[in-house]
N, C-alpha and C positions, 0 to 999 in steps of 0.2 A: 476711710473713703467711702462715701455713701454711693449707692447706685445712681442717684440723680447727678451727682458730681462726675461720676465715671461716664455717664451718658453725655453730659455736657462736653467734657473734654474729648471724648471720642468723636462727637460730631465736629467739633473744631478741627480734629486731625483729618477727618474724612473731607471736609470742605477745603482744607488746605491742600490735600492730595489732588482733589478734583481741579483745584485752581492751578496747580503746578503742572499737572499732566495735560489738562485740556487746553489751557492758554499758552502753553509752550510746546506745542507739537512741532517737531522738526521734520519738514516735508522733504522727501527725496524722490528721485525717479524710480519708476517700477524696476528698471534694470539693477539699480543699486539696492533696492529693497529685496529683490530675489537673490542678489549676491550675498547680502547679509544673512538671510534665511538659510541659504545653502551652507555657509561657512560655520554658522553657529548652531545648526540643527543637531550636530553630534556632540556638542559641548554641554554637558549637564550644568545647570545653574547651581551655584553653591548656596546651601541654605543659610539664611541669616541667623538662625539659632537652632540648637539642638532640641528635639522634642523631649518633654519630660515623661518620666514613667507615669503610666495612668494611675498607679496607686498613690503617687505622691501629689497628684493634682487635687487641691481642695474644692475646686469649683466644678468637678466632673458631673455633678447632678444639677447644676444651675444653667438653665438654658440661656439666660441673659449673657453670662460671662462666657459661655461656650461660643456664642455667636460673636461677641466682641473679639475674642482671640482668634477665631477662624477668619473673621474679616481682616484683622491685622495681619495674619499670615498671607492672605491674598493680596493685600496692598503692598507688603514687603516684596513679594515675588514679582508683582507688577513693576514696582520701582527698580528692582534689580535687573529685570529684563530691559527696561527702558534705559537704565544706566549703561548696561552693556552695549546696547545699540548706539548711544551717544558716544561711548568710548571708540567704538569701531569706526564710526564716520569721522570722528575727530582725528584719529590716526591716519585715516585714509586722505582726508582733505589736506591735513598738514604735510603728509608725505609728498603729495602732488605739488603743493605750494612750495615746499623746500627744494624739490627737484627742478622746478621751472625757475625758481629764483637763482639756483646755483648755475643752471644753464645760461641765463641771462648774464650773470657775473662773469662767467668764463668767456662768453662770446664778446662781451664788452672789452674784456682785457685782451683777447686775441685781436679785436679790431684796432685797438691803440697800438698793439705791436706791429700789425701789418702796416699801418699808416706810418709808424716810425721807421720801419725798415725801408719802405718805399722812398721816404724822404732822405734817408742816410745814403742809399745807393743810387739816388737820382734815377729811379726806375719809372719809366712812363708806360710800362707794358699794359696792354689791355686786360691781361689775365688778373693782374693785381686789382685793377679797377672793378672788374666783375666780381672778384672775391670779396672786395670791400662792400660792394653793394649787397651781395648775398648775406654776408654776416649782418649787415645792418637790417636787412629784411627780416632775418631770423630773430634779431633782438626785439624788433618791433612787434613781430607776430607773437612771440612768447609773452611779451608784456601785455598785449591786447588780450590774449587768452586768459591770462591770470585775472585781469580786470573783469572780463566778460563772465567768467564763472564765478567771480566774487568769492574766491577761495578764502582769502584773509578774513573777510567778514563772516563767512560761515564758520570758521574755526572759533572766532570770537563769540558768536552767537552760542555755539555749542558749549563753550566754557561757562557762560552765564546760566544756561539751562542746567548744566551739570551741578553748579553750585546750589541751585534751588532744589534739585532732586536730592542732593546730599543733606541738605538742611531738613527736608521733609522726612527722609529716611531716619536721620538722627532723632527727630522729634517723635516719630512712631516708635523707635526702638527704646527711647527713654521711657515713653508712656507704658509700653509693654512691660519692661522690666520693673518699673515702680509698682504697676498694679499687681503683677504676679508676686512680687515680694511682699506687698501689703496683705494680699489674700492668704499667702502662705503663713505669714506671722500671725495673722488673726485666727487661723485655724489650729494653731498650736497653743497648748497650755503650758506656761512656765511657772515654776515656784516664785512665790512672792519674795522679793529682795527685802530683807530687814536691815534697816540702817541703824547705826548706833544712835541712842537718844541725844537730843540736843541739850547740852550742858550749860548753855549760855545763861539761861535763867537762874540755874542753881548757883552758878559762880557769882552772878550779880547779887543774889540774896545773901550769900556768905560774905561778900565784900561789904554790903550795907550793915550787916550785923557786927562786923569787925569794926567799922567806922563808928558805929553807935557806942559799942563798949569802949572804945578808945576816948571818945568825947566824954563818956561818964566818969572814967578814971581821971581825966584832966581836971574835972570840975571838983 
């Protein structure tokens, strides 16, 4: 792998990273941003790969490869932090959406139950009517809040962005491992493997001589 090819693939990855991060920014309120920063500030990020021993690094004196791998590490950390942020907000919005949906289902079922009991007992009490109106109002309010905050669409958007981030992280990880493996193997000298000689030509020559002698004997 030549330096020009490495530079070309590296720039493709950087451009893809910029496209993923810059064009897929998930905007949240300042309150949610502060909440996320407060909860994850004490959680260390898991490194994407273990650092190698400096004695085992064949590119330790090459400024070009040092810069490439340093930049890859920075990109991986940025993607890991961004992915952690997406996961946090996805779980938050999904939890709120699920809670509101369950509340709507429960209130709708209770409304049907109240109406059924009122018809069964022929009860025209005003308290039942007020309770029915209150439950109906709660159902409408929760449904309107779900649509107003657009929770379902937000969770779907986060899923799409997470897929792009995952693909970008996979591409960077693959490039990093392939380049390190190539440089490591190129820096090592291995004994030449000696294969057994090809006996195909010899066997063909022996067969031709046998056929010639057989034809001479026949004549």
